[in-house]
C-alpha positions in Angstrom: 15.2 -12.9 3.7 15.3 -14.5 0.6 13.4 -13.4 -3.0 13.3 -14.6 -6.8 16.1 -13.5 -8.8 14.4 -11.1 -11.4 16.2 -12.6 -14.2 15.1 -16.5 -13.0 11.6 -14.8 -13.5 11.5 -14.1 -16.6 10.4 -16.9 -19.1 10.7 -14.9 -22.3 7.4 -14.2 -23.1 7.0 -10.6 -24.8 4.0 -8.4 -25.7 3.2 -6.6 -28.9 5.9 -4.3 -28.3 8.6 -7.0 -28.0 8.9 -6.2 -23.8 9.2 -9.1 -21.3 5.6 -9.6 -19.3 5.3 -8.8 -16.4 6.1 -12.7 -14.4 2.9 -14.6 -13.1 2.9 -16.9 -9.9 1.5 -19.9 -9.5 -1.7 -18.2 -8.4 -2.0 -15.9 -10.6 -1.5 -19.0 -13.3 -4.3 -20.9 -11.7 -7.6 -19.6 -13.8 -10.5 -21.1 -12.5 -13.1 -19.8 -15.1 -16.1 -21.5 -13.8 -16.1 -19.5 -10.3 -14.6 -16.1 -12.0 -18.0 -16.0 -14.3 -20.2 -17.0 -11.5 -18.5 -13.6 -9.3 -21.3 -12.0 -7.2 -22.5 -8.5 -9.4 -22.3 -5.3 -7.3 -25.3 -3.5 -6.3 -25.3 0.1 -6.8 -28.7 1.3 -4.7 -27.1 1.3 -1.5 -24.3 3.2 0.2 -21.8 0.1 -0.7 -21.1 -2.0 -3.9 -21.3 -5.2 -2.0 -22.5 -6.5 1.3 -22.9 -3.1 3.9 -22.2 -5.5 6.8 -19.2 -7.5 5.4 -17.6 -4.2 3.9 -18.1 -2.1 7.1 -16.1 -5.1 9.0 -13.5 -5.4 6.1 -13.0 -1.5 6.5 -13.0 -1.7 10.3 -10.4 -4.6 10.4 -8.0 -2.6 7.4 -7.8 0.2 9.3 -7.1 -1.5 12.6 -4.2 -3.6 11.0 -2.9 -0.2 8.9 -2.5 1.4 12.1 -0.1 -1.4 12.9 1.5 -2.0 10.1 2.7 1.5 9.5 4.4 3.8 12.0 3.3 6.8 10.4 0.3 7.3 7.6 -0.3 10.5 6.1 -3.0 11.4 3.3 -3.4 14.8 1.9 -5.7 16.2 -1.1 -8.3 14.6 -0.2 -10.5 18.0 -0.3 -9.9 17.8 -4.1 -11.9 14.8 -4.3 -15.3 16.2 -5.9 -18.3 14.4 -3.6 -21.0 14.6 -6.5 -19.7 12.4 -8.9 -17.4 9.1 -9.4 -13.8 8.7 -9.2 -11.1 6.6 -10.8 -8.1 6.6 -9.1 -4.7 5.8 -10.6 -1.3 5.3 -8.8 1.9 3.8 -9.5 2.0 0.4 -8.0 4.9 -1.0 -6.1 3.4 -2.5 -3.1 0.9 -5.0 -4.1 -2.6 -5.2 -2.1 -0.9 -2.4 0.2 -1.4 0.2 -2.7 -5.1 -0.2 -3.2 -5.7 -0.4 0.5 -4.0 2.8 1.6 -6.0 4.8 -1.5 -9.2 3.2 -0.4 -9.0 3.6 3.4 -7.9 7.4 2.5 -10.9 8.0 -0.2 -14.3 9.2 1.6 -16.4 7.1 -0.8 -16.7 3.1 -0.7 -15.3 1.7 -3.9 -16.4 -0.7 -6.6 -13.3 -2.8 -6.9 -11.8 -4.6 -9.8 -8.4 -7.0 -9.2 -6.6 -10.0 -10.6 -8.4 -12.9 -11.2 -7.1 -15.2 -8.4 -7.8 -12.6 -5.7 -11.5 -14.0 -6.0 -10.8 -17.5 -6.0 -8.5 -18.0 -3.4 -9.8 -20.2 -0.7 -10.0 -17.7 2.4 -9.7 -14.5 0.5 -12.4 -15.7 -2.5 -15.1 -15.3 0.2 -14.2 -11.8 1.5 -14.1 -10.5 -2.0 -16.9 -12.0 -3.1 -19.0 -10.5 -0.3 -17.6 -7.4 -1.7 -18.5 -7.5 -5.0 -14.6 -7.6 -6.4 -14.5 -7.9 -10.3 -12.1 -10.0 -11.6 -9.8 -8.7 -14.3 -7.8 -10.9 -16.7 -4.0 -9.4 -18.1 -2.9 -9.4 -20.8 0.2 -11.5 -19.6 -2.4 -14.3 -18.4 -4.2 -14.2 -22.0 -0.8 -14.7 -23.9 0.6 -17.5 -21.8 -2.4 -19.4 -22.3 -4.3 -18.7 -18.8 -7.7 -18.5 -20.8 -8.5 -18.4 -24.1 -9.3 -14.8 -25.8 -12.9 -15.3 -25.9 -13.3 -16.2 -22.5 -11.2 -13.3 -21.7 -13.2 -10.7 -23.8 -16.3 -11.8 -21.9 -14.6 -11.8 -18.3 -13.1 -8.5 -19.0 -15.9 -6.9 -20.8 -18.2 -8.0 -18.0 -16.0 -6.3 -15.1 -15.1 -3.4 -16.7 -18.6 -2.3 -17.8 -19.4 -3.2 -13.9 -16.8 -0.6 -12.6 -17.7 1.7 -14.8 -21.1 1.6 -13.8 -20.3 1.9 -10.1 -18.1 4.9 -11.2 -21.0 6.4 -13.1 -23.3 6.0 -10.0 -20.7 8.0 -7.7 -18.4 5.4 -6.1 -14.7 5.5 -6.2 -12.5 2.7 -8.0 -9.1 2.0 -8.2 -7.1 0.7 -11.1 -3.5 0.7 -11.7 -2.4 1.8 -15.5 1.0 0.0 -15.2 -1.1 -3.2 -14.7 1.1 -5.1 -12.3 3.1 -4.4 -9.3 6.7 -3.8 -9.4 10.2 -3.0 -7.9 11.5 0.1 -10.6 12.0 3.6 -8.8 10.1 4.7 -12.0 6.8 4.3 -14.0 6.3 1.3 -16.4 4.3 1.8 -19.5 0.6 2.8 -19.3 -2.1 -0.1 -20.1 -5.1 1.5 -21.5 -7.7 0.0 -18.9 -8.3 2.7 -16.4 -8.7 5.0 -19.2 -11.2 2.9 -20.9 -13.1 2.0 -18.0 -13.8 5.6 -16.9 -14.3 6.9 -20.5 -17.4 4.0 -20.7 -18.1 5.4 -16.9 -18.6 8.7 -18.4 -20.6 7.6 -21.1 -22.9 5.7 -18.6 -23.3 9.2 -16.8 -24.2 10.9 -19.9 -26.6 8.3 -20.7 -28.3 9.0 -17.2 -27.5 12.6 -16.8 -25.3 12.1 -13.8 -22.0 14.2 -13.7 -19.3 12.8 -15.2 -16.4 11.2 -13.0 -12.8 12.5 -12.7 -9.4 10.3 -13.0 -7.2 11.0 -9.9 -3.7 10.4 -9.8 -2.2 9.8 -7.0 1.1 9.4 -5.3 2.2 6.6 -3.5 5.1 6.7 -1.2 6.7 4.4 1.3 10.1 4.8 3.3 10.9 1.4 2.5 7.9 -0.5 1.5 8.8 -4.3 2.6 9.5 -3.0 6.0 7.2 -3.5 9.1 6.3 0.2 10.8 7.3 2.0 7.9 6.2 5.3 6.7 3.4 6.3 4.1 2.2 9.3 2.6 -0.9 9.1 0.0 -0.9 12.2 -1.8 -4.3 12.7 -3.8 -3.4 14.8 -7.0 -5.6 17.4 -9.0 -8.9 15.6 -10.7 -8.5 15.2 -14.4 -11.9 16.0 -15.4 -13.4 13.9 -18.5 -14.9 16.0 -21.2 -18.2 15.6 -23.1 -16.4 15.9 -26.3 -14.4 12.9 -25.7 -17.7 10.4 -25.7 -19.3 10.2 -28.9 -23.0 9.2 -28.9 -22.8 5.7 -30.1 -20.4 5.1 -27.0 -23.2 6.1 -25.1 -25.8 4.1 -27.0 -23.9 1.1 -26.5 -22.9 1.2 -23.0 -26.3 2.1 -22.0 -27.6 -1.2 -23.0 -25.3 -2.9 -20.6 -22.9 -4.2 -22.8 -19.3 -3.2 -22.8 -17.9 -1.1 -26.0 -14.4 0.1 -26.8 -14.1 4.2 -26.6 -12.5 5.6 -29.3 -8.3 4.9 -29.5 -8.0 8.8 -29.8 -9.9 9.4 -26.5 -8.1 6.8 -24.9 -4.7 7.8 -25.8 -5.4 11.4 -25.1 -6.7 10.7 -21.6 -3.3 8.1 -21.1 -1.2 10.9 -22.1 -2.8 13.5 -19.6 -2.5 10.7 -16.8 0.9 10.1 -17.6 1.8 13.9 -17.3 0.3 14.3 -14.1 0.9 11.0 -12.4 4.7 10.6 -13.3 5.9 13.7 -11.4 3.8 11.9 -8.0 6.3 9.1 -8.2 10.1 8.9 -7.5 10.6 8.6 -11.2 14.1 8.4 -11.0 17.0 6.3 -12.7 17.2 3.6 -10.0 16.4 4.2 -5.8 20.4 4.5 -5.5 19.9 7.9 -7.1 16.5 8.6 -5.4 18.3 8.1 -2.1 20.9 10.7 -3.2 17.8 13.2 -3.7 16.2 12.2 -0.3 19.8 12.9 1.7 20.3 16.2 -0.5 17.0 17.4 1.1 17.9 16.2 4.1 21.3 18.5 4.1 19.5 21.5 2.3 16.8 21.5 4.8 19.1 21.7 7.8 21.0 24.6 6.0 18.1 26.5 5.8 17.0 25.5 9.4 13.8 24.0 7.8 14.7 20.1 8.5 12.0 17.7 6.7 10.3 16.7 10.1 8.0 14.2 8.5 8.0 11.6 5.5 6.0 13.7 3.3 8.5 17.0 3.8 11.6 14.2 2.7 9.5 13.2 -0.5 8.6 17.0 -0.9 12.4 18.1 -0.7 13.5 15.0 -2.6 11.4 16.3 -5.6 12.4 19.9 -5.7 15.8 18.6 -6.0 14.9 16.1 -8.7 12.6 18.7 -10.9 15.7 21.0 -10.3 17.7 18.8 -12.1 15.6 17.5 -14.6 13.7 20.5 -15.4 10.9 18.3 -16.2 12.0 17.2 -19.1 11.8 13.7 -18.2 8.5 13.0 -17.2 6.5 13.6 -20.1 7.0 11.5 -23.0 4.6 8.9 -23.3 7.3 6.3 -24.7 10.2 6.6 -22.0 10.0 4.5 -19.4 13.7 4.3 -17.2 14.7 7.7 -17.0 18.4 8.7 -17.7 20.6 8.9 -15.1 20.9 12.7 -13.5 24.5 14.1 -14.7 25.2 16.5 -11.6 28.1 16.5 -9.3 26.0 17.4 -6.5 23.8 14.6 -6.7 26.7 12.2 -7.4 28.2 13.2 -3.9 25.2 12.6 -2.5 24.4 9.8 -3.9 27.8 8.5 -2.6 26.8 9.4 1.2 23.3 7.8 0.7 25.0 4.8 0.0 27.5 4.7 2.8 24.5 5.4 5.5 22.0 2.7 3.7 24.8 0.2 4.1 25.0 1.1 7.5 20.9 0.8 7.9 20.8 4.5 8.3 19.5 7.5 6.5 19.7 11.4 6.7 17.4 11.5 9.7 20.2 9.9 11.6 22.5 13.1 11.1 23.1 16.0 13.4 21.6 19.2 12.8 25.3 20.3 12.1 25.9 17.2 10.0 29.4 16.9 11.3 28.8 13.8 13.3 25.8 11.2 13.6 23.0 12.3 15.9 22.9 11.3 19.7 19.7 9.0 20.8 16.4 11.0 22.6 17.0 10.0 26.2 13.7 11.5 26.8 12.0 8.6 25.0 13.3 6.2 27.2 10.9 6.4 30.0 8.0 5.8 28.0 9.7 3.2 25.9 10.6 1.2 29.6 6.8 1.5 30.4 5.6 0.1 27.0 8.1 -2.8 27.5 6.9 -3.7 30.8 3.3 -3.4 30.0 3.8 -5.9 26.9 5.7 -8.5 29.2 2.4 -8.3 31.1 0.3 -9.1 28.0 3.2 -11.6 26.5 0.8 -14.8 26.9 -1.8 -12.8 24.7 1.0 -12.1 22.4 2.3 -15.7 22.0 -1.1 -17.1 21.4 -3.3 -14.8 19.7 -0.2 -13.0 17.6 2.7 -14.8 17.5 1.4 -17.3 14.9 0.5 -14.4 12.8 3.8 -12.6 12.4 5.2 -15.8 12.1 2.6 -16.7 8.8 3.3 -13.4 7.7 7.0 -13.5 7.9 7.1 -17.1 6.1 4.8 -16.4 3.9 6.3 -12.9 2.8 9.6 -14.0 2.7 8.8 -17.2 0.3 6.4 -15.9 -2.3 7.3 -16.1 -6.2 6.1 -12.8 -6.8 8.7 -10.8 -5.9 9.6 -8.4 -3.0 6.9 -5.7 -3.7 4.0 -8.7 -2.4 5.9 -9.0 1.0 3.6 -6.9 2.6 0.8 -8.0 1.3 1.0 -11.1 2.4 2.2 -9.9 6.2 -1.3 -7.5 5.9 -3.2 -11.0 4.5 -1.7 -12.9 7.7 -2.2 -10.3 10.2 -6.3 -9.7 8.6 -7.1 -13.3 8.1 -5.2 -14.8 10.9 -7.2 -12.4 13.3 -10.7 -13.9 11.9 -9.0 -17.3 12.2 -6.8 -17.5 15.1 -8.4 -15.0 17.6 -11.3 -17.0 18.9 -8.8 -20.3 19.1 -6.6 -18.5 21.3 -9.3 -16.4 23.4 -10.7 -19.8 24.0 -7.1 -21.0 25.1 -6.9 -18.1 27.7 -9.9 -18.3 29.0 -9.4 -21.3 29.8 -6.6 -21.2 31.4 -7.9 -18.3 33.6 -10.6 -20.5 34.9 -7.8 -23.4 35.2 -6.0 -20.6 37.6 -8.8 -19.2 39.3 -7.9 -19.9 42.7 -4.7 -18.3 42.1 -6.4 -15.1 40.6 -8.6 -15.2 43.6 -5.6 -15.3 46.0 -4.1 -12.1 44.2 -7.1 -9.9 43.4 -9.4 -11.1 46.2 -12.6 -11.7 43.6 -13.7 -14.7 41.6 -14.0 -13.2 37.9 -16.4 -16.1 37.1 -18.7 -14.9 39.6 -18.9 -11.3 38.4 -22.8 -11.5 37.6 -23.8 -14.1 40.2 -22.8 -17.6 41.3 -25.5 -19.6 39.3 -24.4 -21.8 36.8 -25.9 -19.4 33.9 -24.2 -16.2 35.4 -21.2 -18.0 35.5 -21.3 -19.2 31.9 -22.5 -15.9 31.1 -18.7 -14.5 32.4 -16.6 -16.7 30.9 -18.3 -15.7 27.7 -18.1 -12.2 28.2 -14.3 -12.8 29.3 -14.0 -14.5 26.0 -15.5 -11.6 23.9 -13.1 -9.2 26.0 -9.7 -11.0 25.0 -10.7 -9.8 21.0 -9.9 -6.1 22.3 -6.8 -7.1 24.7 -5.5 -9.0 21.5 -5.9 -6.0 19.5 -4.5 -3.8 22.1 -1.4 -6.4 22.7 -0.8 -6.3 18.9 -1.2 -2.0 19.1 1.5 -2.1 22.1 3.7 -4.7 20.1 4.0 -2.0 17.3 4.9 0.8 19.6 7.5 -1.8 21.5 9.0 -2.5 18.0 9.5 1.0 17.0 11.6 1.4 20.3 13.9 -1.3 19.5 14.2 0.0 15.9 15.4 3.2 17.5 17.8 1.3 19.7 19.1 -0.6 17.0 19.7 2.8 14.9 21.5 4.0 18.0 23.2 1.0 18.1 24.1 0.7 14.1 25.8 4.5 14.7 28.1 3.7 17.6 29.4 0.7 15.6 29.7 2.2 12.5 33.4 1.8 11.1 35.7 4.8 11.3 36.3 4.7 7.2 32.8 5.2 6.7 32.3 7.6 8.9 35.4 9.6 7.7 34.0 9.2 4.1 30.4 9.9 4.7 31.3 13.3 6.4 33.9 14.2 3.5 31.1 14.1 1.1 28.8 16.0 3.6 30.9 18.9 3.8 31.7 19.2 0.1 27.6 19.3 -0.5 27.5 21.6 2.1 30.2 23.6 0.4 28.8 23.3 -3.0 25.1 24.4 -1.5 25.8 27.3 0.0 27.7 29.0 -3.0 26.1 31.1 -4.8 24.6 30.4 -8.1 
């Protein structure tokens, strides 16, 4: 798997703070202002801002794909979301489109969307985003690199932001990422002001129409290994931040009520930005690097086993690691607006855990692969073998469906994900898009081929089952044609079932591969690993 070198992706263009601007892909550099300025506007009189039918179709497809793409999905805190007002969701941004997708699918309300400009103008995806009335946004990176003029960016962003603000004020959800770009770090980047300006404008619109003021919702997005197929995800909705009336001047209310964009007061924007950062950063790993975070995760596993409270889910693993992080830092590195990369945690316990976690990671393992006593690697769960064999046999029977309907999507997603110039954080986005649009474009073709094969082999099928499937509704030409059409339609849920079955077979393969890795782990690595674990167990068992 080859991805662009971060140094090679740095083109030297800096922002007003002297920091390197996010790298732009070829697609992001290709700005089509004529299409952007004619993007359909949302309609806030219905249940969805865009087309109700196509929005429901997209949500249904995305839910199905998400269940296949992730091994476990857990969402918590939705009960905190008020149902009498709009909400702007903000999270850290490390997994491309999948970040917005998980927030959207787990939020109780439909969303009005703002997205990077090229998502609205791409050949296939653009058709869908326009049906859902997604509003294009031009980032500072595009503007400073000359992708468009400042006047064009101001016009487009002003229109998009007031449109999003209007949707939020009408009670819809929305998601914007304060970092402004997807990235690969274990900590949050500097916050941009777009989300704060949008929710303040939405509050002004709500006040002008006597609606409840919207809230800003910090969200923790936790992916076990974000670029892996069938990884685990936890979506953590935090406590809503209520926008206050005294932060909204009458001049802003008067300006936005006319339907034109007006900048909120800077002091209100920065006050809300600081509050959001204070609440949101703790919901991210917020560590110096990923090696440090893996060390915290391993500490959580070790401590849990010592206390007979071993983490059983990905959420519990994250929460256990967070407790150690907060214990070691005491919150001192998570509230400073100008801090980006947290300093390295200086703690001998964590240092040992990092060394152990690195050995496990190097061998494709983690804390889940330790025995309860942590003196050896865990044995396989033999009780799962019969079900795994049954799933494999069923999948083998459906192999023709997989080969024609799903294998092209797998290949397309892999090729696009591994060859993108947008970095590893975009890998699963391309895999998801290949699954989504591949289903729409490939399945009708594969269903036609499969039905054709069934019709061609009809005599053989008749001999095997004793029934002519083409005469299920009668033997007239019209009835045979109807039977063929119904079989064609049936191929779609069969393809969906095959995809779900493939994901479970893949899980069985990953489990078997993990056991093989444990068997073949070198004795040197094992000796060093268990030496570190013994020292950590001793240190954790010592009284404070």
